[in-house]
N, CA, C and O atoms as a MOPAC input file, in Angstrom:
PM7 MOZYME 1SCF
protein

 N     -9.76500 1    -8.12600 1    23.34100 1
 C     -9.39600 1    -6.98800 1    22.49300 1
 C    -10.68900 1    -6.71000 1    21.09300 1
 O    -11.50500 1    -7.56200 1    20.74100 1
 N    -10.59800 1    -5.76400 1    20.69400 1
 C    -11.30600 1    -5.58200 1    19.88200 1
 C    -10.82600 1    -5.70100 1    18.55500 1
 O     -9.77900 1    -5.06400 1    18.43200 1
 N    -11.17400 1    -6.25600 1    17.53500 1
 C    -10.93300 1    -6.07700 1    16.30200 1
 C    -11.07400 1    -4.73600 1    15.63400 1
 O    -12.19900 1    -4.23700 1    15.67200 1
 N    -10.11800 1    -4.07700 1    15.03000 1
 C     -9.74800 1    -2.90900 1    14.10800 1
 C     -9.41800 1    -3.02800 1    13.07000 1
 O     -9.45300 1    -1.96000 1    12.46000 1
 N     -9.02700 1    -3.98900 1    12.40900 1
 C     -8.92600 1    -4.34500 1    10.76800 1
 C     -8.67200 1    -5.22300 1    10.60700 1
 O     -8.12100 1    -6.00900 1    11.37800 1
 N     -9.17100 1    -5.44300 1     8.97300 1
 C     -9.01800 1    -7.16300 1     8.73700 1
 C     -8.74500 1    -6.84000 1     7.17300 1
 O     -9.34200 1    -6.01500 1     6.48000 1
 N     -7.57900 1    -7.79200 1     6.75900 1
 C     -7.33600 1    -7.85100 1     5.23000 1
 C     -7.26500 1    -9.02000 1     4.87000 1
 O     -6.95000 1    -9.89400 1     5.67800 1
 N     -7.55800 1    -9.31300 1     3.49900 1
 C     -7.54000 1   -10.39800 1     2.79600 1
 C     -6.93100 1   -10.67900 1     1.48500 1
 O     -7.17800 1    -9.84700 1     0.61100 1
 N     -6.15100 1   -11.72500 1     1.15400 1
 C     -5.56500 1   -11.47000 1    -0.02800 1
 C     -5.26400 1   -13.11200 1    -0.83800 1
 O     -5.12500 1   -14.14000 1    -0.17600 1
 N     -5.22200 1   -13.08100 1    -1.95300 1
 C     -5.08000 1   -14.49400 1    -2.65000 1
 C     -4.03200 1   -14.13900 1    -3.58000 1
 O     -4.06000 1   -13.05700 1    -4.16600 1
 N     -3.13700 1   -14.95900 1    -3.74600 1
 C     -1.81900 1   -14.85000 1    -4.83500 1
 C     -1.76800 1   -16.25600 1    -5.52500 1
 O     -1.80400 1   -17.33400 1    -4.93000 1
 N     -1.67300 1   -16.05900 1    -6.93100 1
 C     -1.05900 1   -17.41900 1    -7.48000 1
 C     -0.07600 1   -17.90900 1    -7.48400 1
 O      0.86300 1   -17.17800 1    -7.79800 1
 N      0.18500 1   -19.11600 1    -7.20600 1
 C      1.97000 1   -19.41000 1    -6.90700 1
 C      2.76500 1   -19.29000 1    -7.98900 1
 O      3.89000 1   -18.79800 1    -7.89900 1
 N      2.18500 1   -19.78900 1    -9.27300 1
 C      2.82200 1   -19.17800 1   -10.25200 1
 C      3.18200 1   -17.77400 1   -10.62900 1
 O      4.19800 1   -17.57800 1   -11.29700 1
 N      2.29800 1   -16.63100 1   -10.18700 1
 C      2.89600 1   -15.60200 1   -10.16200 1
 C      4.26900 1   -15.53400 1    -9.67400 1
 O      5.27900 1   -15.20600 1   -10.29500 1
 N      4.10800 1   -15.98900 1    -8.15700 1
 C      5.56500 1   -16.04900 1    -7.96600 1
 C      6.61800 1   -16.42700 1    -8.13900 1
 O      7.62800 1   -15.85400 1    -7.72900 1
 N      6.58700 1   -17.79100 1    -8.97700 1
 C      7.44400 1   -18.37000 1    -9.70300 1
 C      7.84000 1   -17.65200 1   -11.00000 1
 O      8.92000 1   -17.97200 1   -11.49700 1
 N      6.87600 1   -16.44900 1   -11.77900 1
 C      7.32800 1   -16.13600 1   -12.81600 1
 C      8.54300 1   -14.84500 1   -12.35400 1
 O      9.59700 1   -14.57100 1   -12.92800 1
 N      7.84200 1   -14.12200 1   -10.92800 1
 C      8.82800 1   -13.16800 1   -10.52400 1
 C     10.20900 1   -13.49700 1   -10.20900 1
 O     11.10400 1   -12.70100 1   -10.49400 1
 N     10.49900 1   -14.83400 1    -9.52800 1
 C     11.49600 1   -15.18100 1    -9.12400 1
 C     12.38100 1   -15.48400 1   -10.46700 1
 O     13.52600 1   -15.05200 1   -10.60500 1
 N     11.68100 1   -16.30700 1   -11.46900 1
 C     12.22900 1   -16.30800 1   -13.10400 1
 C     12.83200 1   -15.28200 1   -13.43100 1
 O     14.01900 1   -15.31100 1   -13.75800 1
 N     12.01600 1   -14.04100 1   -13.39500 1
 C     12.05200 1   -12.66900 1   -14.20500 1
 C     13.51100 1   -12.11500 1   -13.54400 1
 O     14.61200 1   -11.92200 1   -14.05900 1
 N     12.99000 1   -11.94500 1   -12.11900 1
 C     13.73000 1   -10.77800 1   -11.24600 1
 C     14.77000 1   -11.32900 1   -10.07000 1
 O     15.61900 1   -10.65900 1    -9.48300 1
 N     14.49000 1   -12.62600 1    -9.90400 1
 C     15.33500 1   -13.43400 1    -8.73900 1
 C     15.76400 1   -12.69000 1    -7.58200 1
 O     14.91200 1   -12.39200 1    -6.74500 1
 N     17.07400 1   -12.31700 1    -7.40200 1
 C     17.17600 1   -11.71100 1    -6.09200 1
 C     16.84500 1   -10.33500 1    -6.11800 1
 O     16.79100 1    -9.79700 1    -5.01200 1
 N     16.61800 1    -9.65300 1    -7.08400 1
 C     16.28000 1    -8.25700 1    -7.10700 1
 C     14.60200 1    -8.29000 1    -6.09900 1
 O     14.24200 1    -7.71700 1    -5.07100 1
 N     13.85700 1    -9.38000 1    -7.15800 1
 C     12.53700 1    -9.28100 1    -6.53100 1
 C     12.29100 1    -9.88000 1    -4.74000 1
 O     11.34400 1    -9.59200 1    -4.00800 1
 N     13.39100 1   -10.69900 1    -4.44100 1
 C     13.46500 1   -11.47900 1    -3.10200 1
 C     13.57500 1   -10.21300 1    -2.08200 1
 O     12.85400 1    -9.88100 1    -1.14100 1
 N     14.60500 1    -9.70900 1    -2.56100 1
 C     15.00200 1    -8.64100 1    -1.81900 1
 C     14.28600 1    -7.22500 1    -1.31200 1
 O     14.06200 1    -6.75300 1    -0.19700 1
 N     14.06800 1    -6.83100 1    -2.50500 1
 C     12.68700 1    -5.71800 1    -2.15000 1
 C     11.34900 1    -6.25000 1    -1.57000 1
 O     10.57800 1    -5.52200 1    -0.94400 1
 N     11.13400 1    -7.47500 1    -1.79900 1
 C      9.33600 1    -8.13300 1    -1.09600 1
 C      9.97000 1    -8.63800 1     0.13000 1
 O      9.29300 1    -8.24800 1     1.08100 1
 N     11.27100 1    -9.54100 1     0.63700 1
 C     10.69000 1   -10.36200 1     1.59300 1
 C     12.42600 1    -9.89100 1     2.74100 1
 O     13.57000 1    -9.56000 1     2.42900 1
 N     11.84600 1   -10.07700 1     3.81300 1
 C     13.13600 1    -9.81200 1     4.74600 1
 C     14.40700 1   -10.80000 1     4.59000 1
 O     14.34000 1   -11.57300 1     3.63400 1
 N     15.45700 1   -10.86500 1     5.33700 1
 C     16.82800 1   -11.68300 1     5.07000 1
 C     15.86300 1   -12.94700 1     5.59600 1
 O     15.65200 1   -13.90800 1     4.85600 1
 N     15.29000 1   -12.85500 1     6.96100 1
 C     14.68200 1   -13.89300 1     7.58900 1
 C     13.71300 1   -14.66000 1     6.89200 1
 O     13.89200 1   -15.87200 1     6.76800 1
 N     12.58700 1   -14.03800 1     6.36600 1
 C     11.62400 1   -14.42700 1     5.28900 1
 C     12.20600 1   -15.50800 1     4.13100 1
 O     11.62800 1   -16.55400 1     3.83500 1
 N     13.33500 1   -15.08700 1     3.60300 1
 C     14.08200 1   -15.36600 1     2.24600 1
 C     14.83900 1   -16.78500 1     2.91900 1
 O     15.01100 1   -17.76900 1     2.20000 1
 N     15.21500 1   -16.78000 1     4.19100 1
 C     15.99400 1   -18.02600 1     4.81000 1
 C     15.26700 1   -19.02400 1     4.95300 1
 O     15.62400 1   -20.13100 1     4.54900 1
 N     14.15400 1   -18.81900 1     5.53300 1
 C     12.63900 1   -19.88100 1     6.03100 1
 C     12.33600 1   -20.49000 1     4.64400 1
 O     12.62800 1   -21.66200 1     4.40800 1
 N     11.75500 1   -19.69800 1     3.73300 1
 C     11.42800 1   -20.20400 1     2.52700 1
 C     12.56300 1   -20.84900 1     1.19200 1
 O     12.52800 1   -21.77900 1     0.38600 1
 N     13.35700 1   -19.92400 1     1.48500 1
 C     14.10800 1   -20.62600 1    -0.05600 1
 C     14.59800 1   -22.02700 1     0.24200 1
 O     14.70100 1   -22.79900 1    -0.71100 1
 N     14.92900 1   -22.46500 1     1.53300 1
 C     15.57900 1   -23.58800 1     2.29800 1
 C     14.50200 1   -24.85900 1     2.14800 1
 O     14.81200 1   -26.04500 1     2.26300 1
 N     13.20900 1   -24.35500 1     1.87400 1
 C     12.10500 1   -25.50800 1     1.60600 1
 C     11.94900 1   -26.12200 1     0.36300 1
 O     12.31700 1   -25.44200 1    -0.59500 1
 N     11.48800 1   -27.26000 1     0.12200 1
 C     10.99000 1   -27.61800 1    -1.17900 1
 C      9.82900 1   -26.64800 1    -1.97100 1
 O      9.73900 1   -26.41800 1    -3.17700 1
 N      9.25100 1   -26.32000 1    -1.21100 1
 C      8.07200 1   -25.77500 1    -1.69600 1
 C      8.04600 1   -24.23200 1    -1.66100 1
 O      6.96600 1   -23.65200 1    -1.55200 1
 N      9.09200 1   -23.62300 1    -1.74100 1
 C      9.66700 1   -22.31500 1    -1.63600 1
 C      8.73000 1   -21.20000 1    -2.18900 1
 O      8.30000 1   -20.18600 1    -1.63900 1
 N      8.56200 1   -21.64400 1    -3.31500 1
 C      7.03500 1   -20.59400 1    -4.09400 1
 C      6.07600 1   -20.42500 1    -3.36500 1
 O      5.77400 1   -19.24600 1    -3.18300 1
 N      5.31600 1   -21.37200 1    -2.74200 1
 C      4.46600 1   -21.72900 1    -2.01500 1
 C      4.28400 1   -20.76600 1    -0.83100 1
 O      3.35200 1   -19.98300 1    -0.64900 1
 N      5.58000 1   -21.02900 1     0.08900 1
 C      5.78300 1   -20.02900 1     1.02300 1
 C      5.69600 1   -18.97400 1     1.19400 1
 O      5.15800 1   -18.30300 1     2.07400 1
 N      6.57800 1   -18.61600 1    -0.20400 1
 C      6.90200 1   -16.87800 1    -0.37500 1
 C      5.32600 1   -16.45500 1    -0.94400 1
 O      4.80400 1   -15.39200 1    -0.60800 1
 N      4.88700 1   -17.09600 1    -1.53400 1
 C      3.10100 1   -16.72700 1    -2.26200 1
 C      2.41100 1   -16.25600 1    -1.03400 1
 O      1.85900 1   -15.15600 1    -0.99400 1
 N      2.44200 1   -17.20300 1     0.11600 1
 C      1.85400 1   -16.73300 1     1.40700 1
 C      2.22500 1   -15.64000 1     1.88500 1
 O      1.33000 1   -14.79900 1     1.96900 1
 N      3.00100 1   -15.41000 1     2.15400 1
 C      4.11500 1   -14.31200 1     2.91400 1
 C      3.58000 1   -13.14600 1     1.93600 1
 O      3.00300 1   -12.15200 1     2.37600 1
 N      3.81400 1   -13.35300 1     0.65200 1
 C      3.44000 1   -11.78800 1     0.07400 1
 C      1.65600 1   -11.91400 1    -0.06300 1
 O      1.24000 1   -10.75600 1    -0.06100 1
 N      0.66600 1   -12.74000 1    -0.16000 1
 C     -0.37000 1   -12.35700 1     0.39200 1
 C     -0.36800 1   -11.54400 1     1.26000 1
 O     -0.71700 1   -10.37700 1     1.08500 1
 N      0.26100 1   -12.30500 1     2.99500 1
 C     -0.02500 1   -11.72300 1     4.27100 1
 C      0.47800 1    -9.82900 1     3.99600 1
 O     -0.18600 1    -8.93700 1     4.52400 1
 N      1.58700 1    -9.55600 1     3.20200 1
 C      1.92900 1    -8.37600 1     3.53900 1
 C      0.93100 1    -7.57200 1     2.61400 1
 O      0.80600 1    -6.34800 1     2.65700 1
 N      0.28600 1    -8.35800 1     1.83300 1
 C     -1.12300 1    -7.54500 1     0.98900 1
 C     -1.88100 1    -6.85400 1     1.51600 1
 O     -2.13400 1    -5.65200 1     1.42800 1
 N     -2.55100 1    -8.27600 1     2.53300 1
 C     -3.50700 1    -8.21400 1     3.26400 1
 C     -3.21600 1    -7.08300 1     4.49400 1
 O     -3.88400 1    -6.11400 1     4.85500 1
 N     -1.76100 1    -7.69800 1     5.04200 1
 C     -1.66200 1    -6.27300 1     5.92400 1
 C     -1.78000 1    -4.98000 1     5.76300 1
 O     -2.07300 1    -4.16900 1     6.64100 1
 N     -1.47000 1    -4.68400 1     4.21200 1
 C     -1.35600 1    -3.23300 1     3.76900 1
 C     -2.67000 1    -2.55300 1     3.65100 1
 O     -2.97500 1    -1.37900 1     3.86100 1
 N     -3.63500 1    -3.94700 1     3.12200 1
 C     -5.09300 1    -3.65900 1     3.42800 1
 C     -5.67600 1    -3.27300 1     4.32900 1
 O     -6.35500 1    -2.25000 1     4.23900 1
 N     -5.57900 1    -3.99400 1     5.48300 1
 C     -5.90400 1    -3.87400 1     6.84300 1
 C     -5.37000 1    -2.38000 1     7.52200 1
 O     -5.98400 1    -1.87300 1     8.46100 1
 N     -4.04200 1    -1.69400 1     6.87200 1
 C     -3.39400 1    -0.41600 1     7.30900 1
 C     -4.30800 1     0.69500 1     6.79900 1
 O     -4.37700 1     1.78800 1     7.36200 1
 N     -5.11600 1     0.32100 1     5.54000 1
 C     -5.67200 1     1.26100 1     4.75300 1
 C     -4.69100 1     2.02500 1     3.86300 1
 O     -4.89100 1     3.17900 1     3.48500 1
 N     -3.52900 1     1.23400 1     3.53100 1
 C     -2.51000 1     2.00500 1     2.77500 1
 C     -2.52300 1     1.28300 1     1.06500 1
 O     -2.45000 1     1.85300 1    -0.02400 1
 N     -2.61500 1     0.19900 1     1.32200 1
 C     -2.32800 1    -0.56200 1    -0.29600 1
 C     -1.08800 1    -0.47100 1    -0.19100 1
 O     -0.49100 1    -0.28100 1     0.86900 1
 N     -0.56000 1    -0.60500 1    -1.34400 1
 C      1.09100 1    -0.52300 1    -1.88900 1
 C      1.58100 1     0.78200 1    -1.53600 1
 O      2.79800 1     0.95400 1    -1.59600 1
 N      0.81600 1     1.75800 1    -1.16800 1
 C      1.23700 1     3.40400 1    -0.73500 1
 C      1.77600 1     3.46000 1     0.50900 1
 O      2.16100 1     2.58800 1     1.28700 1
 N      1.72600 1     4.89800 1     0.56600 1
 C      2.00000 1     5.32500 1     2.11300 1
 C      2.96000 1     5.31600 1     2.40700 1
 O      3.13400 1     5.72600 1     3.55500 1
 N      4.20800 1     4.86500 1     1.62900 1
 C      5.94200 1     5.29400 1     2.18200 1
 C      6.20300 1     3.87100 1     2.81400 1
 O      7.25700 1     3.69500 1     3.42600 1
 N      5.21400 1     2.77100 1     2.68000 1
 C      5.31100 1     1.48100 1     3.31300 1
 C      6.28600 1     0.69500 1     2.45100 1
 O      6.06600 1     0.78100 1     1.24300 1
 N      7.21400 1     0.02300 1     2.78600 1
 C      7.94000 1    -0.81900 1     2.10900 1
 C      7.32600 1    -2.47400 1     2.17600 1
 O      6.54300 1    -2.83000 1     3.05600 1
 N      7.76300 1    -3.26900 1     1.23500 1
 C      7.25200 1    -4.44800 1     1.43400 1
 C      8.20200 1    -5.32800 1     2.61700 1
 O      8.02200 1    -6.52600 1     2.83500 1
 N      9.00800 1    -4.66900 1     3.16800 1
 C      9.75900 1    -5.67900 1     3.80000 1
 C      9.40600 1    -4.52600 1     5.46800 1
 O     10.14400 1    -4.59800 1     6.45000 1
 N      8.54300 1    -3.86500 1     5.42200 1
 C      8.17000 1    -3.44600 1     6.88100 1
 C      6.87700 1    -4.33300 1     7.03000 1
 O      6.17000 1    -3.99300 1     7.97900 1
 N      6.59400 1    -4.99600 1     6.57000 1
 C      5.79600 1    -6.27200 1     7.13000 1
 C      6.28700 1    -7.84000 1     6.77700 1
 O      6.43000 1    -8.47400 1     5.73100 1
 N      6.43100 1    -8.06700 1     7.90200 1
 C      7.64600 1    -9.36100 1     7.88100 1
 C      6.92800 1   -10.53200 1     8.84100 1
 O      6.67400 1   -10.41900 1    10.04000 1
 N      6.62600 1   -11.89100 1     7.82900 1
 C      6.05100 1   -13.15300 1     8.58500 1
 C      6.82100 1   -13.85000 1     9.14300 1
 O      7.68600 1   -14.44000 1     8.49700 1
 N      6.70500 1   -13.99100 1    10.67800 1
 C      7.83300 1   -15.13000 1    10.99700 1
 C      6.82500 1   -16.14400 1    11.86500 1
 O      5.65000 1   -15.88300 1    12.12700 1
 N      7.54800 1   -17.36700 1    12.25500 1
 C      6.90200 1   -18.50200 1    12.82500 1
 C      7.08300 1   -18.39200 1    14.13500 1
 O      8.21300 1   -18.01600 1    14.44600 1
 N      6.23900 1   -18.62200 1    15.13100 1
 C      5.83000 1   -18.64600 1    16.51100 1
 C      6.27100 1   -20.24800 1    16.72400 1
 O      6.12900 1   -21.17200 1    15.92300 1
 N      6.88500 1   -20.27400 1    18.14900 1
 C      7.26900 1   -21.56800 1    18.40800 1
 C      6.48100 1   -22.67800 1    17.97000 1
 O      6.72200 1   -23.69100 1    17.31400 1
 N      5.35400 1   -22.13900 1    18.58700 1
 C      3.88100 1   -23.28600 1    18.21100 1
 C      4.01100 1   -23.64700 1    16.59100 1
 O      3.50400 1   -24.68600 1    16.16900 1
 N      4.65300 1   -22.81600 1    15.78800 1
 C      4.61400 1   -23.09400 1    14.59300 1
 C      3.56200 1   -22.23900 1    13.75000 1
 O      3.58500 1   -22.25700 1    12.51900 1
 N      2.87700 1   -21.68200 1    14.28900 1
 C      1.87900 1   -20.48000 1    13.76200 1
 C      2.38900 1   -19.73500 1    13.40300 1
 O      3.42300 1   -19.50800 1    14.03100 1
 N      2.03100 1   -18.57200 1    11.87400 1
 C      2.49100 1   -17.24000 1    11.56000 1
 C      2.30200 1   -16.54900 1    12.78900 1
 O      1.67500 1   -16.89000 1    13.79200 1
 N      3.10200 1   -15.28300 1    12.48400 1
 C      2.91100 1   -14.06100 1    13.12900 1
 C      3.21400 1   -12.90800 1    12.15400 1
 O      3.97700 1   -13.08000 1    11.20300 1
 N      2.66800 1   -11.84300 1    12.37500 1
 C      3.00200 1   -10.69600 1    11.80400 1
 C      3.71800 1    -9.66200 1    12.59200 1
 O      3.23800 1    -9.09500 1    13.57300 1
 N      5.10100 1    -9.41800 1    12.01100 1
 C      5.69000 1    -8.05600 1    12.70600 1
 C      5.62800 1    -7.33200 1    11.71000 1
 O      5.65900 1    -7.71900 1    10.54100 1
 N      5.51400 1    -5.95300 1    12.18900 1
 C      5.48100 1    -4.80900 1    11.30700 1
 C      6.73700 1    -3.77300 1    12.03400 1
 O      6.96100 1    -3.48100 1    13.20900 1
 N      7.38600 1    -3.40500 1    10.79500 1
 C      8.52000 1    -2.40600 1    11.05600 1
 C      8.29300 1    -0.70300 1    10.41700 1
 O      7.39500 1    -0.35800 1     9.64900 1
 N      9.11500 1    -0.03600 1    10.84900 1
 C      9.43900 1     1.44000 1    10.27000 1
 C      7.75200 1     1.80800 1    10.03400 1
 O      6.85800 1     1.50300 1    10.82400 1
 N      7.62500 1     2.34600 1     9.08100 1
 C      6.07100 1     2.76000 1     8.34600 1
 C      4.97500 1     2.05400 1     8.63100 1
 O      3.95300 1     2.70500 1     8.84900 1
 N      4.91700 1     0.72100 1     8.69200 1
 C      3.96500 1     0.35900 1     8.83900 1
 C      3.24400 1    -0.05300 1    10.55600 1
 O      2.11300 1    -0.16600 1    11.02800 1
 N      4.87100 1    -0.19000 1    11.13300 1
 C      4.36800 1    -0.17700 1    12.46800 1
 C      3.89800 1     1.31200 1    12.99900 1
 O      3.03600 1     1.34700 1    13.87700 1
 N      4.34700 1     2.32000 1    12.57800 1
 C      3.75400 1     3.46900 1    12.62700 1
 C      2.13200 1     3.71200 1    12.54000 1
 O      1.38600 1     4.03700 1    13.46300 1
 N      1.83700 1     3.48900 1    11.31500 1
 C      0.39500 1     3.38300 1    10.82300 1
 C     -0.43800 1     2.20500 1    11.71300 1
 O     -1.52500 1     2.46300 1    12.23000 1
 N      0.06800 1     1.17100 1    11.80000 1
 C     -0.87500 1     0.52000 1    12.94100 1
 C     -0.50300 1     1.05700 1    13.96100 1
 O     -1.19200 1     2.03000 1    13.65600 1
 N      0.02600 1     1.41800 1    15.08600 1
 C      0.09100 1     2.65000 1    16.19600 1
 C     -0.93800 1     3.50700 1    15.91500 1
 O     -1.92000 1     3.60400 1    16.65100 1
 N     -0.78200 1     4.18400 1    14.82800 1
 C     -1.88400 1     5.18500 1    15.04400 1
 C     -3.40300 1     5.00600 1    14.79700 1
 O     -4.26800 1     5.85100 1    15.02900 1
 N     -3.60900 1     3.58500 1    14.21600 1
 C     -4.90300 1     2.76900 1    13.98700 1
 C     -4.91900 1     2.26700 1    15.33900 1
 O     -6.00300 1     1.69200 1    15.43900 1
 N     -4.31100 1     2.17900 1    16.41300 1
 C     -4.76400 1     1.72400 1    17.63700 1
 C     -4.34800 1     0.32800 1    17.75300 1
 O     -4.57300 1    -0.29300 1    18.79200 1
 N     -3.69900 1    -0.26000 1    16.65900 1
 C     -3.70100 1    -2.22800 1    16.66700 1
 C     -2.38600 1    -2.41800 1    17.19700 1
 O     -1.31500 1    -1.97900 1    16.77900 1
 N     -2.67000 1    -3.23500 1    18.31000 1
 C     -1.68600 1    -3.58300 1    18.86800 1
 C     -0.98600 1    -4.99400 1    18.93000 1
 O      0.12600 1    -5.24600 1    19.39400 1
 N     -1.88700 1    -5.85000 1    18.35800 1
 C     -1.33900 1    -7.19600 1    17.50100 1
 C     -2.25900 1    -7.58600 1    17.00900 1
 O     -3.43200 1    -7.25000 1    17.16400 1
 N     -1.57700 1    -8.72300 1    16.03300 1
 C     -2.09000 1    -9.54000 1    14.75300 1
 C     -2.40600 1   -10.56400 1    14.73200 1
 O     -1.64000 1   -11.38500 1    15.23800 1
 N     -3.64500 1   -11.01800 1    14.16100 1
 C     -3.94500 1   -12.44600 1    14.26000 1
 C     -3.54400 1   -12.64500 1    12.35600 1
 O     -3.65600 1   -11.76500 1    11.50300 1
 N     -3.14800 1   -13.85500 1    12.18600 1
 C     -2.61900 1   -14.25000 1    11.01100 1
 C     -2.95400 1   -15.39500 1    10.51900 1
 O     -2.41700 1   -16.27700 1    11.18900 1
 N     -3.70100 1   -15.89900 1     9.51400 1
 C     -3.95100 1   -17.28700 1     8.82900 1
 C     -3.18700 1   -17.08000 1     7.49900 1
 O     -3.16100 1   -16.04400 1     6.83400 1
 N     -2.45100 1   -18.47700 1     7.18200 1
 C     -1.73700 1   -18.48400 1     5.81400 1
 C     -2.50100 1   -19.69200 1     5.33600 1
 O     -3.13100 1   -20.30500 1     6.19800 1
 N     -2.54300 1   -20.14400 1     4.04000 1
 C     -3.05400 1   -21.26700 1     3.30700 1
 C     -2.46500 1   -21.46100 1     2.03300 1
 O     -2.31800 1   -20.50900 1     1.26700 1
 N     -2.08700 1   -22.71100 1     1.71600 1
 C     -2.02800 1   -22.81700 1     0.22900 1
 C     -2.70500 1   -23.94000 1    -0.45100 1
 O     -2.63100 1   -25.02800 1     0.12000 1
 N     -3.30800 1   -23.88000 1    -1.49300 1
 C     -3.71200 1   -25.29300 1    -2.19700 1
 C     -4.65700 1   -24.97600 1    -3.60000 1
 O     -5.58400 1   -24.16600 1    -3.57300 1
 N     -4.34800 1   -25.58800 1    -4.57600 1
 C     -4.72700 1   -25.57900 1    -5.89600 1
 C     -4.14000 1   -24.50500 1    -6.24000 1
 O     -4.91100 1   -23.56800 1    -6.44900 1
 N     -2.53600 1   -24.20100 1    -6.43900 1
 C     -1.58000 1   -23.38700 1    -6.88200 1
 C     -2.06900 1   -21.66400 1    -6.63600 1
 O     -1.67400 1   -20.71200 1    -7.30900 1
 N     -2.98700 1   -21.62600 1    -5.52800 1
 C     -3.04300 1   -20.29900 1    -4.68400 1
 C     -2.75400 1   -20.47300 1    -3.48300 1
 O     -2.89400 1   -21.53300 1    -2.87300 1
 N     -2.22200 1   -19.19400 1    -2.94000 1
 C     -2.03900 1   -18.92800 1    -1.36000 1
 C     -2.87000 1   -17.61900 1    -1.38000 1
 O     -2.99500 1   -16.74400 1    -2.23600 1
 N     -3.46800 1   -17.81000 1     0.02900 1
 C     -4.04500 1   -17.18300 1     0.67100 1
 C     -3.61700 1   -16.81600 1     2.29200 1
 O     -3.12400 1   -17.56500 1     3.13500 1
 N     -4.03400 1   -15.24500 1     2.40600 1
 C     -3.51900 1   -15.20700 1     3.96500 1
 C     -4.71000 1   -13.80800 1     4.27400 1
 O     -5.03400 1   -12.92700 1     3.47800 1
 N     -5.13900 1   -13.99300 1     5.60000 1
 C     -5.88300 1   -13.16600 1     6.13200 1
 C     -4.97700 1   -12.52800 1     7.56700 1
 O     -4.08200 1   -13.01700 1     8.25600 1
 N     -5.61300 1   -11.38400 1     7.59800 1
 C     -4.77000 1   -10.75000 1     8.66600 1
 C     -6.09100 1    -9.76000 1     9.52600 1
 O     -6.94700 1    -9.07200 1     8.97000 1
 N     -5.89800 1    -9.97200 1    11.01700 1
 C     -6.61800 1    -9.07500 1    11.75900 1
 C     -5.96400 1    -8.70400 1    12.97600 1
 O     -5.36800 1    -9.37500 1    13.81800 1
 N     -6.30700 1    -7.00700 1    12.83800 1
 C     -5.34100 1    -6.11100 1    13.35500 1
 C     -6.42000 1    -5.90700 1    14.86100 1
 O     -7.63300 1    -5.69700 1    14.82000 1
 N     -5.73800 1    -6.01400 1    15.87100 1
 C     -6.98100 1    -5.92800 1    17.11300 1
 C     -6.22200 1    -4.72700 1    18.34500 1
 O     -5.04400 1    -4.69700 1    18.69800 1
 N     -6.90200 1    -4.18600 1    18.61600 1
 C     -6.32600 1    -3.25800 1    19.94700 1
 C     -7.17400 1    -3.38300 1    21.17500 1
 O     -8.24000 1    -3.99900 1    21.16200 1
 N     -6.64200 1    -2.73600 1    22.33400 1
 C     -7.50900 1    -2.94300 1    23.53200 1
 C     -8.83100 1    -2.97000 1    23.61900 1
 O     -9.22500 1    -2.22000 1    22.72700 1
 N     -9.50900 1    -3.29700 1    24.04400 1
 C    -10.97600 1    -2.64500 1    24.69200 1
 C    -11.76000 1    -4.32900 1    24.74100 1
 O    -12.91200 1    -4.46200 1    25.15500 1

């Protein structure tokens, strides 16, 4: 597999806490899939988990070269948990189309949070 794209992002957890306080369900519905909301909101440190996923989405959009534009919705990028417990990135709709156009067939994802910050790195790979 050949690395074709990389994105990284860091998000202050308190930013997500503020967005939750200010916008509640509207923020959650706009930025997170039902599965992501279910996984994160049932956890004691929900804001950390949401912040890591938010960072992963931003990192993915950077890797795709679109940022927040390009007709891609926040929910077009979804962080799921593999059976091993490792995170995985699943793209839908316009994000999946953009990845295919770039030749990306798989993603490597790393999430972490410490010191009030969440960070994500995503690497898109293709054949070769």
